[in-house]
C-alpha positions in Angstrom: 28.1 23.5 -60.3 24.7 22.3 -62.0 21.1 23.8 -61.0 20.7 20.0 -60.2 23.7 19.2 -57.8 23.2 22.9 -55.8 19.4 21.8 -55.0 21.3 18.0 -54.0 23.7 19.6 -51.5 21.1 22.0 -50.5 18.7 19.1 -49.0 21.5 17.3 -47.4 22.3 20.7 -45.5 18.5 20.6 -44.0 18.5 19.6 -40.6 16.5 16.5 -39.9 13.3 17.2 -37.5 13.4 15.6 -33.9 11.0 12.7 -33.6 8.0 13.9 -31.6 8.2 12.6 -28.0 5.1 10.6 -26.9 3.6 12.1 -23.7 1.5 9.7 -21.6 -1.7 10.5 -20.6 -1.1 10.0 -16.6 -4.2 10.1 -15.2 -5.1 6.9 -17.9 -1.8 5.5 -16.6 -2.7 5.4 -13.0 -5.8 4.1 -13.6 -4.1 1.4 -15.1 -1.3 0.6 -12.4 -4.5 0.5 -9.9 -6.2 -2.2 -12.5 -3.0 -4.1 -12.7 -2.2 -4.1 -8.9 -5.6 -5.4 -8.6 -5.0 -8.1 -11.2 -1.7 -8.9 -9.4 -3.2 -9.3 -6.3 -5.8 -11.8 -7.0 -3.9 -14.0 -8.5 -1.6 -14.0 -5.5 -4.9 -15.0 -3.4 -5.5 -11.1 -2.3 -8.5 -9.1 -2.5 -8.4 -6.2 -4.4 -8.1 -2.4 -3.1 -10.6 0.3 -3.8 -9.5 3.8 -5.3 -9.8 6.7 -2.5 -10.1 10.1 -3.2 -7.9 11.2 -0.1 -5.4 8.8 -1.0 -5.5 10.0 -4.5 -5.1 13.6 -3.8 -1.9 12.8 -0.8 -0.5 10.3 -4.3 -1.2 13.4 -6.5 0.2 16.0 -4.4 3.5 14.3 -3.8 4.0 13.0 -7.1 3.6 16.6 -8.3 6.2 17.8 -5.8 8.7 15.3 -7.0 8.3 16.3 -10.6 8.5 19.8 -9.9 11.6 19.9 -7.6 13.2 16.3 -9.1 13.7 15.4 -5.8 12.9 11.8 -5.1 12.2 9.8 -2.0 9.6 9.0 0.6 10.6 11.5 2.7 11.2 14.2 -0.1 9.1 16.7 1.1 10.2 16.6 4.8 6.9 14.6 5.3 6.3 10.4 5.7 3.6 8.9 4.0 0.8 8.7 6.9 1.4 12.4 7.3 0.5 13.2 3.7 -2.3 10.9 3.8 -3.8 13.0 7.1 -3.0 16.2 5.5 -5.4 15.1 2.4 -8.2 14.2 5.1 -7.8 10.3 5.1 -8.8 8.7 8.5 -5.8 5.7 8.5 -5.4 3.0 10.5 -2.6 2.1 8.7 -1.2 3.4 5.3 2.1 2.0 2.9 3.5 3.6 -0.1 5.4 2.5 -3.4 7.1 5.2 -5.4 9.3 5.2 -8.5 10.5 7.4 -11.7 10.4 6.4 -15.1 12.3 8.2 -18.3 12.7 7.5 -21.9 14.0 9.6 -24.4 10.9 9.0 -26.9 8.5 8.9 -24.0 5.8 6.7 -23.2 2.4 5.7 -23.9 0.0 5.2 -20.8 -0.1 1.6 -21.0 3.9 1.3 -21.3 4.5 3.8 -18.6 1.8 1.8 -16.3 3.4 -1.6 -17.5 7.0 -0.6 -16.2 5.8 0.7 -13.0 3.8 -2.2 -11.9 6.6 -4.8 -13.2 9.3 -3.1 -11.4 7.3 -2.8 -7.8 6.5 -6.5 -8.3 10.4 -7.5 -8.8 11.0 -5.0 -5.4 10.9 -7.0 -2.8 9.6 -4.2 -0.3 7.3 -2.6 -3.1 6.0 -6.2 -4.0 5.4 -6.9 0.1 3.1 -3.6 -0.1 1.2 -4.5 -3.4 0.4 -7.6 -1.8 -0.7 -6.6 2.1 -4.1 -8.4 2.7 -4.7 -5.7 5.5 -4.8 -2.6 2.8 -8.4 -1.9 1.9 -7.7 1.3 -0.5 -5.4 2.6 -2.7 -4.4 5.8 -4.4 -2.2 6.5 -7.4 -0.9 9.2 -9.1 1.8 10.0 -11.8 3.2 13.1 -12.4 5.9 14.5 -15.2 8.7 16.5 -14.5 9.0 19.6 -17.2 12.8 19.8 -16.9 14.1 16.2 -16.7 11.2 14.6 -18.1 11.2 11.8 -15.5 7.5 10.5 -14.5 7.3 10.4 -10.6 4.5 7.7 -9.4 3.1 7.5 -6.2 0.9 4.3 -5.1 -0.7 4.4 -2.0 -2.4 1.2 0.4 -4.5 2.1 3.3 -7.0 0.9 6.0 -9.2 3.4 7.2 -9.8 3.8 11.0 -13.6 2.6 10.0 -12.2 -0.7 9.3 -10.3 -1.0 12.7 -10.8 -5.1 13.5 -12.3 -4.9 16.8 -12.6 -8.2 19.1 -13.1 -9.2 23.2 -11.5 -11.3 25.3 -12.9 -12.0 28.6 -11.4 -14.3 31.9 -14.3 -16.4 33.1 -11.9 -18.5 35.1 -10.4 -17.9 38.8 -6.7 -17.4 37.2 -5.1 -14.9 35.6 -4.0 -15.7 32.3 -1.4 -14.2 29.9 -1.8 -13.6 26.0 0.6 -12.2 23.4 -1.0 -10.0 20.8 1.1 -8.2 17.8 4.1 -8.7 20.2 3.1 -7.2 22.8 2.3 -9.4 26.0 -1.1 -8.7 28.3 -2.3 -9.8 31.6 -5.9 -10.6 32.1 -7.1 -11.4 35.7 -10.2 -13.1 36.5 -13.8 -11.5 35.6 -12.1 -8.8 33.2 -13.1 -7.9 29.7 -10.8 -6.5 27.4 -11.4 -5.2 23.8 -8.5 -4.8 21.3 -8.5 -2.7 18.1 -6.0 -3.6 15.7 -5.4 -2.2 11.9 -4.1 -5.4 11.1 -5.0 -9.3 11.6 -3.1 -10.6 14.1 -2.6 -13.8 15.9 -3.5 -14.0 19.5 -0.9 -16.7 21.5 -2.7 -17.4 24.6 -0.8 -19.1 27.7 -3.4 -21.2 29.6 -2.7 -23.1 33.0 -1.6 -26.4 32.7 -1.2 -26.5 28.7 2.4 -26.8 27.2 1.9 -25.1 23.9 -0.1 -21.9 23.6 -3.3 -21.2 22.0 -4.0 -19.8 18.7 -6.3 -18.0 17.1 -6.7 -15.0 14.6 -9.9 -13.0 16.2 -12.0 -11.5 13.3 -13.7 -8.4 13.8 -16.8 -8.6 16.1 -15.6 -11.8 17.7 -15.4 -12.4 21.0 -13.6 -15.3 23.3 -14.0 -16.5 26.4 -11.2 -17.8 29.0 -13.4 -20.6 31.0 -12.1 -23.8 33.4 -14.2 -26.9 33.0 -13.1 -29.2 36.1 -9.1 -28.8 35.6 -8.6 -28.3 32.3 -8.9 -24.6 30.9 -9.8 -23.6 27.3 -10.3 -20.4 25.2 -13.8 -20.3 23.8 -15.3 -18.5 21.0 -18.9 -16.8 22.2 -21.5 -16.8 20.1 
């Protein structure tokens, strides 16, 4: 065999170099998830959420746990999302959580990974509901890569702190007791009694006034005060100034 053909045969026997896997910058991907989620909220008429360090820490701890163990699920570590938030110092009024994992043999760039995560949550009814929760005011996002499987595990948390509880008062200035329903619970309000409510979510108050066929309905905002009054033979719910 000529020298030329021996050299050609040797070249064909060389192993092909594996394509280098693209490793995503998980910090940048998390930032983009927050940005794109807030863009989605605005497009649906919902206000944006602000990142909170305690929710970020809770999300990071859980994402790293799933990446380390390749165990996946909202209770993969034996805890619930509110427990994880509280463990990292978040004094919550409400907490919800989205999780996901992504894998591609060639890896991801940060922008591609963020887009896949956000799009997947948008198309899932439960995750979409969390993303568009108008009562959520804060968020935390983290992503971690499993060294064993190569999967990227993502955790997106939403919360509303106790400091943002919606508090309002309702007083009964009439001579008759009244009943009202709030967040699925019925309350009895005797005459000359005032009750203060603290809610994590904006709820509809439905009040049964004497003589009315249909209930009076309002959605109390923080700091508002309401009073049941009787004027002549008619009852009404008045908003105090």
